[in-house]
C-alpha positions, 0 to 999 in steps of 0.5 A, spaced: 297 578 802 294 577 794 295 584 790 299 587 796 293 587 800 294 591 806 294 587 813 296 589 820 303 587 822 307 588 816 310 595 817 317 596 815 323 601 817 321 608 819 321 613 813 324 619 813 320 626 812 324 627 806 324 620 803 316 621 803 316 628 801 320 626 794 315 620 793 309 624 794 312 629 789 313 624 784 306 622 784 303 628 785 307 632 779 305 626 774 305 627 768 310 633 769 316 633 773 316 635 780 319 642 782 324 639 787 331 637 787 332 629 788 333 627 795 340 625 798 343 620 803 338 617 807 332 620 804 334 617 797 334 610 801 327 612 804 324 614 797 326 607 795 323 603 801 317 607 800 316 606 793 317 598 794 312 598 800 307 602 796 307 597 790 310 603 785 318 601 785 318 600 778 314 606 776 318 611 781 324 608 777 321 611 771 319 617 774 326 619 777 329 618 770 324 622 767 325 628 772 332 628 771 334 626 778 341 623 780 340 619 786 346 617 790 349 611 787 347 606 793 340 608 792 340 608 785 343 601 785 337 599 790 332 602 786 334 598 780 335 592 783 328 592 786 325 595 780 328 589 776 325 584 782 318 587 781 318 586 773 320 579 774 314 578 779 309 581 774 312 577 768 310 571 772 303 573 774 302 575 766 304 568 764 299 565 769 294 570 767 295 568 759 295 561 761 288 562 765 285 566 759 287 560 754 284 555 759 277 559 760 277 560 753 276 552 752 269 553 756 267 559 752 269 564 758 271 571 757 273 574 764 273 581 766 280 582 769 280 586 775 286 590 778 293 587 777 297 586 770 290 588 766 290 595 769 297 596 769 297 595 761 292 600 760 294 606 765 302 605 766 307 607 761 309 600 762 305 594 765 311 591 769 312 598 773 306 596 778 307 591 783 302 585 782 302 578 785 296 575 783 291 574 778 284 577 779 278 574 774 271 576 774 266 571 772 258 570 772 256 566 778 253 561 774 260 560 770 264 559 777 264 551 776 266 551 769 271 556 770 274 552 776 274 546 772 278 549 766 283 552 771 285 545 773 288 545 767 293 550 769 294 546 776 290 550 780 285 548 785 280 551 790 283 552 797 278 548 801 276 553 806 274 558 800 270 552 797 266 551 804 265 559 804 262 559 796 255 562 796 256 565 803 253 572 804 260 575 805 264 571 800 266 574 794 271 570 790 275 563 790 282 563 791 285 558 787 292 556 788 298 552 785 305 551 783 304 557 778 301 562 783 295 565 786 288 566 782 282 570 785 276 568 781 271 573 783 263 572 782 262 578 786 267 584 785 267 586 792 265 585 799 266 589 805 263 592 811 257 587 811 255 589 804 257 586 797 258 589 790 255 584 785 259 582 779 253 580 774 251 587 772 258 589 771 259 584 767 253 586 763 256 593 762 263 590 760 267 592 754 271 587 750 279 587 750 285 583 749 291 581 752 297 578 748 291 576 743 287 573 748 280 576 749 278 579 755 273 584 758 274 590 762 270 594 766 267 600 763 271 606 766 265 609 770 264 602 773 272 601 774 272 608 777 267 606 783 270 599 783 277 601 784 275 606 789 271 601 793 277 596 793 282 601 796 277 604 801 276 597 803 283 596 805 284 603 808 288 606 803 294 603 806 297 602 799 298 608 795 298 604 788 291 604 789 290 611 789 295 613 784 291 608 779 285 612 780 289 618 778 291 615 772 284 612 770 282 620 771 287 622 767 286 617 761 279 619 761 274 622 759 270 619 765 263 621 765 263 623 772 255 624 773 255 616 771 261 615 776 256 618 782 250 614 779 254 608 779 257 609 786 250 611 789 247 605 786 252 601 791 251 600 798 257 604 800 258 610 796 262 613 802 267 609 801 268 611 794 269 618 797 274 616 801 279 614 796 277 619 791 278 625 796 285 622 798 287 621 791 285 628 790 288 631 796 295 627 796 296 626 789 292 631 785 287 626 782 283 631 777 276 629 780 271 635 780 269 638 787 262 637 785 263 629 785 266 629 791 260 633 794 255 628 791 259 622 794 261 625 801 259 622 808 256 626 814 261 631 816 264 627 822 266 622 818 269 626 813 273 629 819 275 623 821 277 620 814 282 626 813 285 625 819 286 617 818 288 618 811 293 624 812 299 624 807 304 622 813 299 616 816 298 613 809 305 614 806 307 611 813 302 606 812 300 607 820 294 603 820 299 596 819 301 597 826 295 595 830 289 591 828 285 594 833 286 601 830 285 598 823 278 595 825 276 602 829 277 605 822 273 600 818 268 601 823 268 608 824 268 609 817 263 604 815 257 607 811 252 603 815 253 601 822 247 596 822 251 592 816 257 592 820 254 589 826 250 583 822 257 582 819 260 581 825 255 576 828 256 572 821 263 572 822 262 569 830 257 564 827 261 562 822 267 561 826 263 557 831 260 552 826 268 551 823 270 550 830 264 545 831 266 541 824 273 541 826 279 539 822 278 535 815 
């Protein structure tokens, strides 16, 4: 799925405890070196697989070198090969991003870059260290039509089913595809649990930036702290790159944590921000104040469930990807508002019936 979004049925080879521990040790210790020794044998190979699965093989290559770890030759070669492949994919996404920015500039649009290459450019030692497979752009809802026409210059067109859903209550972006790759054109920042994070207010507060001489906009740090946490929780935290992004954002600071709490509470799902930030703090040592977590915390029973679902072992192993029913159960049990989830389910059923009645074409 785009940007490595987690989806049921995509589990890889079982990890070894030593490989998982080494992976977490690198992320938790950063920007310092981990205290432990380098993994050996099957644990070293598991470290590589874990890094690939969670979208951080390029960063782990950098962190292993910085830590002075000497991996066994097979694991070292595998790590280098995977990192080079990751960098090549990221370069293709960067090329598509620049072409999109040039096309949008012809109609006077300067989008907000969400996640992906733009985030890695600002937070990672090298932007090619973080896996990314698509371009995410946020524009004002009123500008969507002009943006779609401009992106046609890049050979991108809207997928038919997305065009039909544009404007529905649960839709938040259009998918544009073409030979150059995939672009998600957002008019809402996010939709999940039957609720939405609207984009126009975020755009109004966004800050000016640049990528390779092209004008872009970035979310304000406090908005980004909320958006990234909501996005990660919406995907059940099944990719640890999303939690590591939060740690790097907090380290890059300074964040106005009071504003983070206010912005999160201003959404329909502040609990989802807690799930991600709590896990980032527990697993990776993200420097989020305890008072912030206390201000955003869901009811006690959901805290207990979240810490079980999002334990280190389960997240490193991406345990929820084995079972669609477990995935959905977690999403329902951790939902901020059950009434919204119920309405969302009814809308999905209604839309499926309408689509069936319309038939193909």
